[in-house]
C-alpha angles and dihedrals in degrees: 000000000000090000092055091051090050091053090050092054091051092048096054097065090054090059092049097051096079089053092051094049092045091056091047091050090050090051092049090049091052092049090050091051092048091050090053112165091006091063094046094045092051090052089050090057099038102036135050093264147343116308118226122221091250091051091049090052092052094045091051089071086081121071112282117261129203092251092057093062111048118182128233090246090063090056093045090057092065110109113240115242111246121221112244115256110252116247098238094185089055091047090050092047089051091049091049090060087078092054115095113223113189121228110277094019126108133196137188129183138184129187137186127198104219093202100053099023090230119139139190137194139196130191128007144217131084127289138194108261097214106181099342086083086074089079089055091047093053093043088053092049091050092049091050090049090051090051090052091045092235140120124242113270121245089254093051090050091051091051092045094052094049093043096053105029097039100020089235110186097200090057090047091053091051093053091042087062093046094054093049098260117253094348093055091046091050093050092052094043091054088059093042091054100249107147105172104043122106124183121238121259118270110327094345094108090150090066093060107136120229146151132234089245091055092049089053088053090051091050089054088058091051099042102023127098124209094006094059125097089206116091121244089255093051092048093048091050095051094042090052093055092048089052093056101055115158114270094247089061098054094122139090122054090005087077088075095052132095105253113306097342097122145094119201153153123215131200130200130173133168108214111227093210096056104014086228124129133247107207120182138166133184133175152094125296134182120220123178089345095306125111126230133183111217133185120184122181129182142167139177093054114156092216138014091242093055090048091053091050090051097052092044092052090047091051091052091048090050093054092044089061085070107022092052096038107038114161 
């Protein structure tokens, strides 16, 4: 009798085991459902492949393991994949393929996205500045005035206005003398960070040699903030003049801007030795609410009109390297 009772006690646990495992499987299934994508993604990493919901139900009949129930913290520890940084030089080079450069002509362009701080350049070599050097002349005058702790005189302001807004050469010559000609320009440019610009001999300020990269550096002094050696007042003054260019000079980098959101200085010079044109344009433009500094230099143009078309196309290509390929 006691032995029969003992067998009965041993038999009862065997009948309860399926119920216990069934409840455990149900709990695992619920935890898998609550985990949702987290559960499936963990299986994708830990197992040989993705686990379907039916497979997870069948596998839950076995006791739960630690790998079957990943936590949110495990997922959060996965490093996000960073987007590759666009190669802006390559994008600009690709955009320049659509720009027609006539035989014998040459063009170089540099651009800076003021929002991201990224820049790009195309072409090389040095170019005659023609009248774009007038921005450098005025920036030098303003820096020298800051050093002397003085304001520009009424005469200097008259010269500056005519030199920038109307590209008046007589005014440029007067200020060229005041800053100390090429030596004064070189001293200021060394501080500004221009490394490949050399002032013209004597009074030939228009034959100052420069690069697109140096002109971009100069524009950063004019339109930059904390990085500029020019005071806020000096920058505002120069920017204001560049935003009031005479109507017959509304060409160049402004072609890349939205409407009238630009400030620029152009340069044009017919070389007497070749009868070919130097056509340049530098300035700031706004496109889709974002600001860009652009410098376009060219030489060897058969006419002024063709040179203008070239620098305008180059300016548009420069901006497109950012506007069409924003990261």
